[in-house]
C-alpha positions in Angstrom: 79.8 29.4 136.0 81.2 31.4 133.0 78.7 32.4 130.4 79.7 31.5 126.9 80.1 34.3 124.3 77.2 34.8 122.0 77.9 33.4 118.5 76.0 34.4 115.4 75.6 32.4 112.2 78.9 33.9 110.7 80.9 32.8 113.8 79.5 29.3 113.5 80.4 29.2 109.8 83.9 30.4 110.6 84.3 27.7 113.2 82.9 25.0 111.0 85.1 26.0 108.1 88.3 26.2 110.2 87.5 22.7 111.6 87.7 21.4 108.0 90.3 23.7 106.6 92.5 25.0 109.4 95.3 26.1 107.0 93.0 28.3 104.8 94.0 31.9 104.4 91.7 34.7 105.7 90.8 35.5 102.0 89.7 31.9 101.5 87.8 31.8 104.9 86.0 35.1 104.2 84.9 33.9 100.8 83.7 30.5 102.3 81.6 32.2 105.0 80.3 35.1 103.0 82.1 38.0 104.7 84.6 40.6 103.6 88.1 40.0 104.7 88.4 42.6 107.5 85.3 41.6 109.5 86.2 37.9 109.0 89.7 38.5 110.4 88.2 40.5 113.3 85.8 37.7 114.1 88.5 35.0 113.9 90.7 37.0 116.2 87.9 37.5 118.7 87.1 33.7 118.7 90.8 33.1 119.5 90.9 35.8 122.2 87.9 34.4 124.0 89.4 30.9 123.8 86.8 29.2 121.5 89.6 28.6 119.0 92.4 27.1 121.1 94.8 26.5 118.3 95.6 24.9 114.9 97.2 21.6 114.3 97.9 18.9 111.7 95.8 15.7 111.6 98.6 13.1 111.6 98.0 9.7 110.0 99.6 7.5 112.6 99.4 4.4 110.4 101.8 6.1 107.9 104.4 6.4 110.7 104.7 2.7 111.5 103.5 0.3 114.0 101.5 1.5 117.0 98.7 0.7 119.3 95.9 2.8 120.7 94.7 1.8 124.1 91.8 3.0 126.2 92.4 2.4 129.9 89.8 2.7 132.6 91.4 3.7 135.8 90.0 3.5 139.3 91.6 5.5 142.1 92.0 4.1 145.6 90.9 7.3 147.3 88.6 10.0 146.2 89.7 13.2 147.8 90.3 16.2 145.6 94.0 16.0 146.2 94.0 12.4 145.0 92.4 13.4 141.7 94.9 16.2 141.3 97.8 13.9 142.1 96.7 11.4 139.5 96.2 14.1 136.9 99.6 15.6 137.5 101.2 12.2 137.4 99.6 11.2 134.1 100.3 14.6 132.6 104.0 13.9 132.5 103.6 11.2 129.8 103.3 12.2 126.1 101.9 8.8 125.3 98.7 9.6 127.3 97.1 11.8 124.7 93.7 12.2 126.4 92.5 11.9 130.0 88.9 12.2 131.0 87.5 12.3 134.6 84.2 10.3 134.1 81.2 9.1 136.0 80.3 5.5 136.4 82.3 2.4 137.4 85.7 4.0 137.2 87.3 7.4 137.7 89.3 8.1 134.5 89.4 7.1 130.9 92.8 7.4 129.3 93.6 7.3 125.6 97.2 6.1 125.2 99.2 5.8 122.0 102.3 3.6 122.1 104.6 1.9 119.6 103.6 -1.6 120.9 101.6 -3.5 123.5 104.8 -4.2 125.4 105.6 -0.5 125.6 102.1 0.2 126.8 102.4 -2.4 129.5 105.8 -0.9 130.6 104.1 2.5 130.8 101.3 1.2 133.0 103.8 -0.6 135.3 105.6 2.7 135.6 102.4 4.6 136.5 101.6 1.9 139.1 105.2 2.2 140.6 104.9 6.0 140.8 102.1 5.6 143.4 99.8 8.2 141.9 96.7 6.6 143.4 95.8 3.9 140.9 93.9 1.1 142.6 93.1 -0.8 139.4 92.9 -0.4 135.7 91.3 -2.2 132.8 92.5 -1.7 129.2 91.0 -2.1 125.8 93.3 -2.2 122.7 91.8 -0.6 119.6 91.5 -3.1 116.7 90.1 -0.6 114.2 88.6 2.8 114.0 85.6 2.7 111.6 84.6 6.3 112.4 86.7 9.3 113.2 85.0 12.7 113.2 87.5 15.5 113.3 84.7 18.1 113.5 82.4 18.9 116.4 78.7 19.1 115.6 78.6 22.9 116.1 75.1 23.5 114.9 73.8 20.8 117.2 75.7 22.1 120.2 74.7 25.7 119.7 71.0 25.2 118.6 70.3 22.0 120.5 68.5 20.7 117.4 69.1 17.1 116.5 71.2 16.4 113.4 68.6 13.9 112.1 65.8 16.4 111.8 
């Protein structure tokens, strides 16, 4: 198991600020976290190099683009050998509509988050996945009706310190 790089309070502040303001300049970031520009830039580059910062992206408001559905599908595989898991993962990885895929414990093997223009489109995608014979034994799907909470930021202080947020 790989050990995680040690992070100090400035690293945590940099990560927290970049989660909120990914487009900020280094000058703005340095001021926000209380560092001079050069050390701030060095730290940010180090966080990128070690893979803690994977990239930067836009938070797209799907509702502004038109009609869509978000569906969570619970998928159970027919066989549970390592190659069966890899085959399923490779098969689902070909579809841009599958935006997240989690191998989970419990009553099913994978949880997929799918974004599609309509329920009919989603159904056609699932039929295609079944036809591809990538190991799906069964699936159950849940269509999202609303999203009352959407956190874009990870709880960094909780993850790093282990201290509950409610204390």
